[in-house]
C-alpha positions as CSV (number, residue, x, y, z in Angstrom):
1,M,3.5,15.4,-6.9
2,V,5.9,13.3,-5.0
3,L,4.7,9.8,-4.0
4,A,6.9,8.2,-1.4
5,T,6.2,4.9,0.3
6,G,8.2,2.1,1.6
7,E,8.4,0.7,-1.8
8,R,8.8,3.6,-4.2
9,L,9.8,7.2,-4.6
10,E,8.1,8.5,-7.6
11,V,7.5,12.1,-9.0
12,V,4.3,12.8,-11.1
13,A,4.7,15.9,-13.2
14,L,3.0,17.7,-16.1
15,A,5.5,19.7,-18.2
16,D,5.7,21.3,-21.6
17,D,9.1,19.8,-22.1
18,P,9.2,16.2,-20.6
19,P,12.8,15.4,-21.2
20,A,13.9,18.6,-19.5
21,A,11.5,17.8,-16.8
22,V,13.0,14.5,-16.2
23,A,16.6,16.1,-16.1
24,A,15.3,18.5,-13.6
25,V,13.8,16.1,-11.3
26,T,16.9,13.8,-11.5
27,E,19.0,16.8,-10.6
28,A,16.8,17.7,-7.7
29,L,16.8,14.1,-6.2
30,A,20.6,14.1,-6.6
31,Q,20.9,17.4,-4.7
32,E,18.5,16.3,-2.0
33,T,20.2,13.0,-1.4
34,G,23.9,14.0,-2.1
35,T,24.1,11.5,-4.9
36,L,25.4,12.0,-8.5
37,A,22.7,12.7,-10.9
38,A,24.2,10.0,-13.2
39,D,23.7,7.4,-10.3
40,I,20.2,8.5,-9.9
41,G,19.5,8.1,-13.6
42,A,21.0,4.6,-13.6
43,Q,18.9,3.4,-10.8
44,S,15.6,5.0,-11.8
45,F,13.1,4.9,-14.8
46,H,10.5,7.2,-16.2
47,Y,7.6,7.1,-18.4
48,L,6.2,9.7,-20.6
49,G,2.7,10.7,-22.0
50,A,0.2,7.9,-22.0
51,E,2.8,5.4,-20.6
52,A,3.1,7.6,-17.5
53,A,-0.7,7.9,-17.1
54,R,-1.1,4.1,-17.5
55,H,1.7,3.5,-14.8
56,L,-0.1,5.9,-12.4
57,F,-3.5,4.2,-13.0
58,A,-1.8,0.8,-12.1
59,V,-0.1,2.1,-8.9
60,A,-3.5,3.6,-7.8
61,A,-5.2,0.3,-8.5
62,G,-2.7,-1.7,-6.5
63,L,-1.3,-3.5,-9.6
64,D,2.2,-2.2,-8.9
65,S,2.3,-3.2,-5.3
66,Q,3.9,-6.3,-3.5
67,G,0.4,-7.3,-2.4
68,L,-1.7,-7.0,-5.4
69,G,-4.7,-4.7,-5.0
70,E,-3.6,-3.5,-1.6
71,P,-5.7,-0.4,-0.8
72,Q,-3.2,1.6,1.3
73,I,-1.6,3.2,-1.8
74,L,-4.6,5.3,-2.5
75,D,-4.3,7.1,0.8
76,Q,-0.6,7.7,0.1
77,I,-1.6,9.2,-3.3
78,E,-4.1,11.5,-1.7
79,D,-1.5,12.5,0.9
80,G,0.9,13.3,-2.0
81,H,-1.6,15.3,-3.8
82,R,-2.5,17.2,-0.7
83,R,1.2,18.0,0.1
84,A,1.6,19.3,-3.5
85,A,-1.5,21.4,-3.3
86,D,-0.3,22.9,0.0
87,A,3.0,23.7,-1.7
88,G,1.3,25.5,-4.5
89,I,2.7,23.0,-7.3
90,A,-0.5,21.1,-8.0
91,G,-2.5,22.5,-10.8
92,P,-5.8,21.3,-12.5
93,G,-4.1,19.1,-15.0
94,L,-2.6,17.0,-12.1
95,A,-6.0,17.0,-10.4
96,A,-7.7,15.8,-13.7
97,L,-5.1,13.0,-14.0
98,L,-5.6,11.8,-10.4
99,R,-9.3,11.8,-10.8
100,A,-9.1,9.5,-13.7
101,A,-6.7,7.2,-11.8
102,D,-9.1,7.1,-8.9
103,V,-12.0,6.2,-11.2
104,A,-9.9,3.4,-12.7
105,A,-9.0,2.2,-9.2
106,A,-12.5,2.3,-8.0
107,R,-13.7,0.4,-11.0
108,V,-10.9,-2.3,-10.3
109,R,-12.1,-2.6,-6.6
110,A,-15.8,-2.8,-7.6
111,E,-15.6,-5.0,-10.8
112,T,-12.8,-7.6,-9.8
113,A,-11.9,-9.6,-6.7
114,L,-8.3,-8.4,-6.8
115,T,-8.6,-6.2,-3.7
116,E,-9.7,-9.4,-1.9
117,Q,-6.2,-10.8,-1.7
118,P,-4.6,-8.4,0.5
119,V,-7.6,-8.4,2.7
120,S,-7.7,-12.1,2.8
121,I,-3.9,-12.1,3.5
122,A,-4.5,-9.6,6.6
123,A,-7.3,-11.8,7.7
124,S,-5.1,-14.9,7.7
125,A,-2.4,-12.9,9.6
126,L,-5.0,-12.1,12.1
127,L,-6.2,-15.6,12.4
128,V,-2.6,-16.9,13.0
129,A,-2.0,-14.1,15.5
130,R,-5.0,-15.1,17.6
131,D,-4.1,-18.9,17.4
132,V,-0.6,-18.0,18.7
133,H,-1.6,-15.2,21.2
134,G,-5.2,-15.4,21.8
135,A,-6.9,-12.1,22.3
136,L,-4.8,-9.2,20.9
137,D,-5.7,-6.4,23.2
138,R,-2.9,-6.9,25.6
139,R,-0.4,-7.8,22.9
140,G,2.2,-5.5,21.3
141,G,3.2,-5.2,17.7
142,L,6.1,-3.8,15.8
143,L,6.2,-2.6,12.3
144,I,9.8,-2.7,10.8
145,G,9.9,-0.6,7.7
146,L,7.2,1.1,5.6
147,G,6.3,-1.1,2.6
148,E,2.7,-0.8,1.5
149,M,1.7,-4.2,2.6
150,G,3.3,-3.9,5.9
151,E,1.4,-0.6,6.6
152,F,-1.7,-2.2,5.5
153,M,-1.2,-5.1,7.9
154,A,-0.3,-2.8,10.6
155,A,-3.5,-0.9,10.2
156,E,-5.4,-4.0,10.2
157,L,-3.9,-5.1,13.7
158,I,-4.8,-1.7,15.1
159,E,-8.4,-2.1,13.7
160,A,-8.4,-5.7,15.2
161,G,-7.7,-3.9,18.7
162,I,-4.1,-4.8,19.3
163,G,-3.0,-3.2,22.6
164,N,0.0,-1.4,21.3
165,L,2.0,-0.9,18.1
166,V,5.3,0.9,17.3
167,V,7.1,1.6,14.2
168,A,10.9,1.4,13.6
169,H,12.8,2.6,10.5
170,P,16.2,3.7,9.8
171,S,14.8,7.2,9.1
172,A,13.4,8.8,12.3
173,A,11.4,11.3,10.2
174,R,9.7,8.5,8.2
175,A,9.2,6.5,11.2
176,A,7.6,9.6,12.9
177,A,5.4,10.3,9.7
178,A,4.1,6.6,9.7
179,A,3.4,6.5,13.4
180,R,1.2,9.8,12.8
181,R,-0.7,8.2,9.8
182,L,-1.4,4.9,12.0
183,G,-2.2,6.7,15.2
184,C,0.7,4.9,17.2
185,H,4.2,5.5,18.4
186,F,7.7,4.9,17.0
187,R,11.2,3.9,18.4
188,P,14.6,4.8,17.3
189,W,16.3,2.4,15.0
190,D,19.0,1.7,17.5
191,E,16.5,0.3,19.7
192,L,15.4,-2.4,17.5
193,G,16.5,-5.2,19.6
194,D,14.6,-3.8,22.5
195,A,11.6,-3.3,20.4
196,L,11.8,-7.1,19.1
197,A,11.9,-8.3,22.7
198,G,8.8,-6.3,23.5
199,A,6.8,-7.3,20.6
200,D,4.4,-10.2,20.3
201,I,3.7,-9.6,16.7
202,V,6.2,-8.3,14.2
203,V,5.5,-7.1,10.7
204,A,8.8,-6.7,8.7
205,A,8.4,-4.6,5.6
206,M,11.7,-3.0,4.7
207,G,12.3,-4.7,1.3
208,T,15.9,-3.8,1.0
209,G,16.9,-7.0,-0.4
210,R,18.9,-8.1,2.6
211,Y,17.8,-9.6,6.0
212,T,16.6,-6.9,8.5
213,V,15.7,-9.4,11.1
214,T,18.4,-12.0,11.6
215,A,18.2,-15.2,13.6
216,A,20.6,-14.0,16.2
217,Q,18.4,-11.0,16.9
218,V,15.2,-13.1,17.2
219,E,17.1,-15.6,19.5
220,A,18.2,-12.7,21.8
221,A,14.5,-11.4,21.9
222,L,13.2,-14.9,22.7
223,K,15.6,-15.3,25.6
224,R,14.6,-12.0,27.1
225,R,11.0,-13.0,26.6
226,R,11.8,-16.4,28.4
227,R,10.5,-18.0,25.2
228,E,7.3,-16.5,25.1
229,A,6.1,-16.6,21.4
230,I,6.9,-14.2,18.8
231,F,4.7,-14.1,15.5
232,L,6.7,-12.8,12.6
233,I,5.1,-11.7,9.3
234,D,7.5,-11.2,6.5
235,A,5.7,-8.8,4.4
236,A,8.6,-7.8,2.2
237,V,9.6,-9.1,-1.3
238,P,12.4,-10.3,-1.2
239,G,12.1,-11.2,2.4
240,D,13.3,-9.2,5.4
241,V,13.4,-12.2,7.9
242,D,16.1,-14.6,7.7
243,P,14.6,-18.2,7.1
244,A,16.9,-19.5,9.9
245,V,14.5,-17.7,12.3
246,A,11.8,-20.3,11.6
247,P,13.3,-23.2,13.5
248,L,13.8,-21.2,16.8
249,D,11.7,-22.3,19.7
250,G,9.0,-19.9,20.2
251,A,9.2,-18.1,16.9
252,Y,6.3,-18.4,14.1
253,L,7.5,-17.1,10.9
254,Y,5.0,-16.6,7.9
255,D,5.7,-14.8,4.7
256,L,3.0,-13.6,2.3
257,E,3.0,-16.9,0.4
258,D,2.3,-18.8,3.8
259,L,-0.5,-16.5,4.5
260,E,-2.0,-16.7,1.1
261,R,-2.0,-20.5,1.5
262,V,-3.8,-20.2,4.9
263,A,-6.4,-18.0,3.1
264,L,-6.8,-20.5,0.2
265,A,-7.1,-23.3,2.7
266,G,-10.3,-21.8,4.0
267,A,-11.7,-21.2,0.4
268,A,-13.1,-23.4,-2.1
269,G,-10.8,-24.4,-5.2
270,G,-7.5,-24.9,-3.4
271,A,-4.1,-23.3,-4.3
272,A,-4.3,-24.0,-8.0
273,G,-7.6,-22.4,-8.5
274,G,-6.7,-19.5,-6.4
275,E,-3.8,-18.7,-8.6
276,A,-5.8,-19.2,-11.8
277,D,-8.5,-16.9,-10.4
278,R,-5.8,-14.3,-9.3
279,A,-4.4,-14.2,-12.9
280,A,-7.9,-13.9,-14.3
281,E,-8.6,-11.0,-12.0
282,T,-5.3,-9.4,-12.8
283,A,-6.0,-9.5,-16.4
284,A,-9.6,-8.1,-16.0
285,A,-8.1,-5.2,-14.0
286,W,-5.6,-4.3,-16.6
287,R,-8.6,-4.3,-19.3
288,I,-10.3,-1.8,-17.0
289,L,-7.2,0.3,-16.7
290,D,-6.9,0.3,-20.5
291,Q,-10.5,1.3,-20.9
292,E,-10.2,4.3,-18.4
293,L,-6.9,5.4,-20.0
294,A,-8.4,5.5,-23.5
295,A,-11.5,7.5,-22.0
296,F,-9.0,9.7,-20.2
297,L,-6.8,10.3,-23.5
298,R,-10.1,11.1,-25.4
299,G,-10.8,14.0,-23.0
300,P,-9.8,17.4,-22.8
301,G,-6.1,17.1,-22.3
302,E,-5.0,18.6,-19.1
303,G,-8.6,18.9,-18.0
304,G,-9.5,21.9,-15.8
305,D,-12.4,22.5,-13.7
306,D,-15.1,21.6,-16.2
307,I,-15.4,17.8,-16.2
308,P,-17.2,16.3,-19.3
309,S,-20.6,14.8,-18.5
310,E,-19.4,11.3,-19.7
311,A,-16.4,11.5,-17.3
312,R,-18.8,12.7,-14.4
313,R,-21.1,9.8,-15.2
314,R,-18.1,7.3,-15.1
315,R,-17.1,8.6,-11.7
316,F,-20.6,8.3,-10.3
317,E,-20.9,4.9,-11.6
318,A,-17.7,3.7,-10.3
319,A,-18.8,5.2,-6.8
320,R,-22.0,3.4,-6.8
321,A,-20.3,0.1,-7.8
322,E,-17.7,0.5,-5.1
323,V,-20.4,1.0,-2.5
324,L,-22.4,-2.0,-3.8
325,A,-19.2,-4.2,-3.7
326,E,-18.8,-3.4,0.1
327,G,-21.4,-5.8,1.0
328,P,-25.2,-6.1,1.6
329,A,-26.9,-3.1,3.2
330,S,-30.2,-1.5,3.4
331,A,-31.2,0.9,0.7
332,E,-31.1,3.7,3.3
333,D,-27.5,2.9,4.3
334,A,-26.3,2.3,0.7
335,T,-27.8,5.6,-0.4
336,R,-26.2,7.5,2.5
337,R,-22.8,5.9,1.8
338,L,-23.0,6.7,-1.8
339,I,-24.0,10.4,-0.9
340,E,-21.0,10.7,1.4
341,R,-18.6,9.3,-1.1
342,L,-19.8,11.7,-3.9
343,L,-19.6,14.7,-1.5
344,R,-16.1,13.7,-0.6
345,D,-15.0,13.4,-4.3
346,S,-16.5,16.8,-5.1
347,E,-14.5,18.2,-2.2
348,N,-11.3,16.9,-3.6
349,D,-11.9,18.3,-7.0
C-alpha cells in the first residue's frame, strides 16, 4: 500500500524477505522519479516487523502528523488501501494490520483528548476568519500545498460554508486529486499570484522548508485587492509564509502556535496547563498504541478472514467508545450511529 500525503510518501508492505523488499521499493521509487536509488535510500528510512507496525499505528492515530491527532490521515490511509485493493496487491495480511491500526486510532480518539487539538486549532482559525471577514459564505479560500493539517483546515472551511475554495500545488495531478477529495476546484501553479489576489483566506501547507508565500507576493495581491484584508494560516512546519508578511497593511498572519494560543485563551488553565495536558495526552496515546501493538503481535500473525473473538471485542469496544466520545446523544441516536459504524467496518474487512 502506498500512503501519499503532503507530508509523507510511505510504502506499507508484507514480505517474506524484508531487506529484499526494501531494496525493491527503493528501486521502484528511483525509477518512478528518475532519481538514483542511492539518493532515495539516503533520504528515506524504513522499519521492519514490530517497529513497522508501531509506526503505522502512530500514523493512523495522528501521532506522526504536524498537528498531533489530526483526523485527516485516516481517510488517506483508507484511500491508500482502497487503491491497493483495486490494483490487486492488498492481501488479508495488510487488511489485518490496518484493522489493528484502526482500532488503535479509535481508542486514542475515544480515550484521550489528543484529537481535540487540531479541532480546536481549526475552530480558532474559523473564529479569526470571521473576526477578519465576517460571514464566510461570500468569501474565497486558497489551499497551497497538501499537508495533512492544511487539508483538514480546508475541509473545516468548506464545512463552515466558505463561498469558494481552490487548491494550488506544483503538481497539477496532486492538486486535481486534492480538489476531488475536498469537492472544490484547483488552479495551475503558475497562477498562484492571481489565486492569492482572489483569496480572502489562505491556508499554506507545502512544508518544503522554504517560503512558498513571500512578502512581495502578498503585497502585490493586497494592492490588487485595494488593501482588502487577507487572512493567512501557515499550517506548515517549518513555515511556508515569510514572517515579513505580518507587518503588511491588510495581512493577518497566524501560524499553528498562534492559533493554539487563541484556543488556549478561551480555555481554562492557560498556555502552561495546555502544554502539560498535551504532553500527558500524548503519553497516554502512546501507551494505548503499545497495548494494541502487543495484542496484535499476540494474534495470528498475518491474520486472514477469521478475526479472533478478543480482537473483535476490542474493535467493537473501540467503536462504542468513539461514538460516546462524539458527545451527548439520545440512546436511539447513539445506537444508530454505533450500528452504522460497525456495519461500515464489517464492509471494509
